[in-house]
C-alpha positions in Angstrom: -183.8 -111.9 -71.0 -184.2 -115.4 -70.1 -186.7 -117.7 -71.2 -187.7 -120.2 -68.1 -189.6 -122.6 -70.7 -186.6 -122.7 -72.9 -184.3 -122.7 -70.0 -186.1 -125.9 -67.9 -186.4 -127.9 -71.4 -182.0 -127.7 -71.8 -181.9 -128.7 -68.3 -184.3 -131.5 -68.9 -182.5 -132.7 -71.8 -179.1 -131.7 -70.5 -179.7 -134.4 -67.5 -181.6 -136.6 -69.7 -178.6 -137.0 -72.2 -176.3 -138.0 -69.1 -173.6 -135.3 -70.0 -172.9 -134.6 -66.6 -171.8 -137.9 -66.3 -169.1 -138.0 -68.5 -167.9 -134.2 -67.2 -164.5 -134.9 -66.2 -161.6 -132.7 -64.5 -158.2 -134.1 -65.3 -159.5 -137.4 -66.3 -161.7 -137.8 -63.4 -165.1 -137.9 -63.2 -167.3 -134.8 -61.7 -170.7 -135.9 -61.9 -171.8 -131.9 -61.9 -173.1 -129.4 -64.2 -170.3 -127.6 -66.1 -172.1 -124.1 -65.4 -172.1 -124.8 -61.8 -168.8 -126.0 -61.9 -167.7 -122.9 -63.5 -170.0 -120.9 -60.8 -168.2 -122.6 -58.0 -164.8 -121.8 -59.3 -165.7 -118.0 -59.0 -167.3 -118.4 -55.9 -164.0 -119.7 -54.4 -161.8 -117.3 -55.7 -164.3 -114.3 -54.7 -164.5 -115.9 -51.1 -161.1 -117.2 -50.6 -161.9 -120.1 -48.2 -158.9 -122.5 -47.0 -161.5 -125.1 -46.3 -163.8 -127.1 -48.6 -166.2 -129.4 -47.0 -167.6 -131.9 -49.9 -170.7 -134.2 -49.2 -170.4 -137.0 -51.5 -167.2 -137.9 -53.3 -168.0 -140.4 -56.1 -164.9 -140.5 -58.1 -163.6 -137.4 -56.5 -163.1 -135.0 -59.9 -164.5 -132.3 -57.8 -162.4 -132.8 -54.9 -159.6 -132.6 -57.3 -161.3 -129.9 -58.6 -161.6 -127.9 -55.6 -158.4 -128.6 -54.7 -156.5 -127.2 -57.4 -158.6 -123.8 -57.0 -158.0 -123.5 -53.4 -154.1 -123.8 -54.0 -154.2 -121.4 -56.4 -154.6 -118.9 -53.9 -153.9 -120.5 -50.8 -151.8 -123.2 -50.5 -152.4 -123.9 -46.9 -156.0 -125.1 -47.8 -157.8 -128.4 -47.3 -160.7 -130.5 -49.0 -162.6 -132.6 -47.1 -164.8 -135.0 -48.8 -167.5 -137.8 -46.9 -168.6 -140.4 -48.6 -170.3 -143.8 -47.4 -167.8 -145.5 -50.0 -164.4 -144.3 -51.5 -163.6 -147.7 -53.5 -164.2 -145.4 -56.8 -162.1 -142.9 -55.8 -159.5 -141.9 -58.9 -155.9 -142.7 -57.1 -154.7 -139.2 -58.3 -157.1 -138.0 -55.4 -156.4 -140.4 -53.0 -152.6 -139.6 -53.3 -153.6 -135.5 -53.2 -152.4 -134.2 -49.6 -154.5 -131.5 -49.7 -157.6 -133.6 -49.6 -158.9 -135.8 -46.7 -161.2 -138.2 -47.8 -163.5 -139.7 -44.6 -165.7 -142.3 -44.8 -169.3 -142.3 -43.3 -172.1 -140.4 -43.3 -172.3 -136.5 -43.3 -174.5 -136.8 -40.2 -172.0 -139.4 -38.3 -170.9 -138.1 -35.1 -167.1 -138.5 -35.5 -168.0 -136.9 -39.0 -169.2 -133.9 -37.5 -166.7 -133.5 -34.8 -164.1 -133.9 -37.7 -165.1 -131.2 -39.7 -165.6 -128.8 -36.3 -161.9 -129.8 -36.0 -161.3 -128.5 -39.2 -163.2 -125.4 -39.0 -161.0 -124.2 -35.9 -157.9 -125.6 -37.6 -158.4 -123.4 -41.2 -159.5 -120.2 -40.5 -161.4 -117.7 -42.7 -164.8 -118.8 -44.4 -165.6 -121.9 -45.7 -167.6 -123.3 -48.7 -169.6 -126.6 -47.9 -171.1 -128.4 -50.7 -174.1 -130.9 -50.5 -174.3 -133.6 -53.0 -174.3 -137.2 -51.4 -178.1 -138.5 -50.1 -180.3 -136.7 -52.3 -183.5 -137.6 -49.9 -185.3 -134.6 -48.4 -184.8 -136.5 -44.7 -181.1 -136.7 -45.0 -180.4 -133.1 -46.6 -182.7 -131.9 -44.1 -180.5 -133.4 -41.2 -177.1 -131.9 -42.7 -178.5 -128.6 -43.0 -179.5 -128.8 -39.2 -176.1 -130.2 -38.7 -174.3 -127.1 -40.0 -176.4 -124.5 -38.3 -173.7 -124.8 -35.4 -170.5 -125.0 -37.7 -170.9 -122.1 -40.6 -170.9 -118.5 -39.9 -172.0 -115.3 -41.1 -170.2 -115.1 -44.6 -170.1 -118.9 -45.2 -171.3 -120.6 -48.4 -173.4 -123.6 -48.7 -174.2 -125.1 -51.7 -177.1 -127.7 -52.1 -177.1 -129.7 -54.8 -179.7 -131.4 -57.2 -182.8 -130.2 -56.2 -183.8 -130.6 -59.7 -185.2 -134.2 -58.7 -188.8 -134.8 -57.9 -189.7 -133.0 -61.0 -187.8 -129.7 -60.8 -187.9 -130.7 -63.3 -186.1 -134.3 -63.6 -187.3 -137.3 -61.8 -190.6 -136.7 -61.2 -191.0 -139.8 -59.5 -188.1 -139.3 -56.9 -190.1 -138.4 -53.8 -189.2 -135.3 -51.8 -185.6 -134.3 -52.0 -183.0 -131.6 -51.7 -185.5 -128.8 -52.8 -188.1 -129.6 -50.9 -185.6 -129.8 -47.9 -184.7 -126.3 -48.5 -188.2 -124.8 -48.4 -188.5 -126.6 -45.3 -185.5 -125.6 -43.4 -186.6 -121.7 -44.7 -189.9 -122.3 -43.0 -188.0 -123.5 -39.6 -185.2 -120.9 -39.7 -186.3 -118.0 -42.0 -183.3 -115.8 -41.3 -180.2 -118.2 -41.4 -179.4 -117.8 -45.2 -179.8 -115.4 -48.2 -180.3 -117.3 -51.2 -177.6 -116.0 -53.8 -180.1 -115.5 -57.0 -177.5 -113.8 -59.2 -175.2 -117.1 -58.8 -178.4 -119.6 -59.3 -179.3 -117.6 -62.4 -175.9 -116.5 -64.1 -175.5 -119.3 -66.6 -179.1 -120.2 -67.3 -179.2 -123.5 -65.8 -178.4 -125.2 -62.6 -178.7 -128.5 -60.7 -179.0 -126.6 -57.3 -181.9 -124.3 -57.1 -182.6 -122.1 -54.4 -179.4 -124.1 -53.2 -177.0 -121.0 -53.4 -176.8 -120.2 -50.0 -174.7 -117.4 -48.2 -174.8 -117.6 -44.3 -176.4 -114.4 -42.2 
């Protein structure tokens, strides 16, 4: 049986130690927990999407990771990664033909239009991960946008609900977890929370953030 206090202490240590800032894929920083990364590859293999939409690129390690996994079972697949600045993205990511880097905010009209285009071009379920601006206002706006894009069976991950004292960075202010909770108050039937995935490895950066579209 899992010990909530022990797991919270471990998550606090894991975050504060900055191990997640040095976690790499093919030498490129991912800025994620290894337990979440392992969970993502299991989800992708089960879901078999042809499209991954990533909000927040940073150095591009996770973009490359998603691309490698997708291509292992679907050569005709794409990762679109959205960020306001791609200056720090590794060259290997920029040169990967299965990855499209799109400059801008997830909420920009042209970004939304491009996501919708790719949703039509790449058939089947899609996997979306939100890991960019971690304010409640932004995350809630992104989730609102996805209402018209995601369909039954699609998968959404909302990262970094651990901020604002859940348990890290207590002074952050309302963030992703509060956005999820507010969204469910407005639209209680849009998603099912995949609690089995959330708790599978004990800790996650995405509490209540593993979501399956109903």
